[in-house]
C-alpha positions in Angstrom: 112.7 98.6 99.7 111.6 100.9 96.5 110.6 98.5 93.7 111.5 101.1 91.1 114.5 100.9 88.5 117.7 102.2 90.6 119.6 104.9 88.5 122.6 103.3 86.9 126.2 104.7 87.0 125.8 106.5 83.4 123.1 108.3 84.5 125.4 109.6 87.7 127.6 110.3 84.7 125.2 111.9 83.0 124.2 114.4 85.9 127.4 115.0 86.5 127.7 116.4 82.8 124.8 117.8 83.1 126.2 120.1 86.5 129.4 121.2 84.5 127.1 122.8 81.8 124.7 124.5 83.5 128.3 125.8 85.5 129.0 127.0 82.1 125.5 129.0 81.5 125.8 130.8 85.0 129.0 131.4 84.1 127.9 133.0 80.9 125.0 134.6 82.5 126.7 136.3 85.2 129.8 137.4 83.4 127.3 139.2 80.4 124.6 140.4 82.4 123.1 144.0 82.2 121.1 144.7 85.1 121.3 143.2 88.6 118.2 141.7 88.3 118.5 140.4 84.9 116.0 137.6 84.4 118.7 135.6 82.3 120.9 135.4 85.3 118.5 134.1 87.9 117.2 131.5 85.1 120.4 130.2 84.8 120.9 130.2 88.6 117.6 127.6 88.9 118.8 125.5 86.1 122.3 125.0 87.7 120.7 124.8 90.9 118.0 122.1 89.6 121.1 120.3 88.2 123.1 120.0 91.1 120.5 118.7 93.3 119.5 115.8 90.9 123.5 115.1 91.0 123.6 114.9 94.8 120.6 112.3 94.6 121.9 110.5 92.1 125.0 110.4 93.6 124.0 109.0 97.1 121.5 106.1 95.3 124.9 105.2 93.7 127.4 105.5 95.7 126.6 106.9 99.3 128.1 109.8 98.9 126.8 113.6 98.5 128.2 116.5 97.0 129.8 119.1 99.6 127.5 122.0 98.6 124.5 123.6 99.9 122.0 125.3 97.4 120.6 128.3 99.3 116.9 127.4 100.0 116.2 124.2 98.3 114.9 123.3 102.2 112.1 126.2 102.5 109.2 127.0 100.6 109.4 129.0 97.4 113.1 128.9 97.2 115.4 131.7 98.1 114.2 135.1 98.0 117.3 137.1 99.5 119.8 139.3 98.7 122.5 137.8 96.2 125.5 139.2 98.3 123.6 140.1 102.0 125.3 142.5 104.1 124.7 140.3 107.3 123.7 137.0 108.3 121.7 135.1 111.3 122.7 132.0 112.6 119.9 129.9 113.9 120.5 127.1 116.4 118.2 124.4 118.1 119.5 121.3 119.7 116.7 119.3 121.7 117.8 117.6 125.0 115.6 114.7 126.8 116.6 114.6 131.1 117.6 111.8 131.8 119.2 111.5 134.9 117.6 114.7 136.7 120.5 113.2 140.0 123.2 113.6 138.1 122.0 117.0 136.2 121.6 118.7 139.6 124.9 117.0 141.0 127.2 118.5 138.4 125.4 121.8 139.0 126.2 121.7 142.7 129.4 121.2 142.2 129.3 124.6 140.2 126.8 126.3 142.4 126.9 125.5 146.4 123.4 127.4 146.7 121.6 124.6 145.2 120.3 122.4 147.8 122.3 119.3 147.9 120.4 116.0 146.5 117.2 118.2 145.9 114.7 117.1 143.7 111.7 119.2 143.0 111.2 121.1 139.5 112.5 124.3 140.8 115.8 122.8 141.5 115.8 120.7 137.9 115.5 124.0 136.4 118.2 125.8 138.4 120.5 123.4 137.7 119.6 123.5 134.2 120.4 127.4 134.5 123.5 126.8 136.1 125.0 124.7 133.5 123.9 126.6 131.0 125.5 129.8 132.2 129.0 128.0 133.3 129.5 125.8 129.6 129.4 126.8 126.0 126.1 125.2 124.6 129.3 123.0 122.1 130.5 121.9 125.4 127.4 121.1 126.7 126.3 119.0 123.6 129.9 117.0 123.6 129.1 116.5 127.2 125.9 116.0 127.4 125.7 112.4 128.4 128.5 113.2 131.5 125.3 116.2 132.9 122.1 113.5 132.0 121.0 114.8 129.3 120.5 112.8 126.3 120.4 114.3 122.1 117.8 115.1 121.0 117.1 116.3 117.1 118.9 119.7 115.7 119.0 121.7 112.8 121.3 124.7 112.3 120.1 127.9 109.7 122.2 130.6 108.5 119.8 132.7 106.7 120.4 136.5 105.4 119.3 139.3 107.7 119.9 143.4 107.8 122.5 144.6 109.6 121.1 145.8 113.1 122.0 148.2 116.1 123.2 146.5 119.4 119.9 145.0 121.1 117.8 145.3 118.9 116.1 142.4 118.0 116.7 141.0 121.5 112.7 141.1 122.9 111.8 138.6 120.1 114.7 136.8 118.6 113.3 134.4 116.7 110.2 136.4 115.6 111.4 136.8 111.8 112.9 133.2 111.2 112.0 133.5 107.3 112.9 130.6 105.4 113.1 132.4 102.2 116.5 134.0 103.7 117.6 130.4 103.8 121.2 130.0 102.5 122.0 126.4 104.2 120.5 124.6 107.0 122.6 121.0 108.7 119.6 119.2 110.3 120.9 116.3 112.5 117.9 113.5 113.6 117.5 110.2 114.2 115.4 109.8 111.3 118.5 110.0 108.5 120.3 107.4 110.3 117.6 105.2 109.7 116.9 105.8 106.1 117.2 103.6 103.3 119.1 104.4 100.5 116.9 102.3 98.0 113.9 103.8 99.7 
């Protein structure tokens, strides 16, 4: 546990007031800007983002609560550098699983595909079973039923990033080649490491 002085309720209130003031400044800058790249808008945006992050952190430390807001790019190096109004977005999802019960995994797949060798035990059989399950079920259903399929959920992350409109099939050969953190609009991470964090640290 940290020996540093913990924030007070008064500091949370001051941070909330700072967010309100930053919102007013941002609205004033946006409503009176004369060009698309007006530096006053960028400055007001950065000040609002900084105030919002500070408030969110204090709110969590004092009340163990968070705001519903995501600051674009606050997880990526250098911040968000994408368009203010993206023409398209990419949703990038990674979910990790541990294969904790290969027999259960194969049994579930064998119910769906009778071409699988009953009770087969080789690595190829496990890979084939995984292919059958992911071909049959949506990823969200597999996540919800992972234990039933002999899988144990690991870390997961979901990125929503600004993108350029593409033609059908254009990026399929290298679908994850251009995951640019500077185009990140928001992200959502799930991991046991967050469950173990002490809010006083």
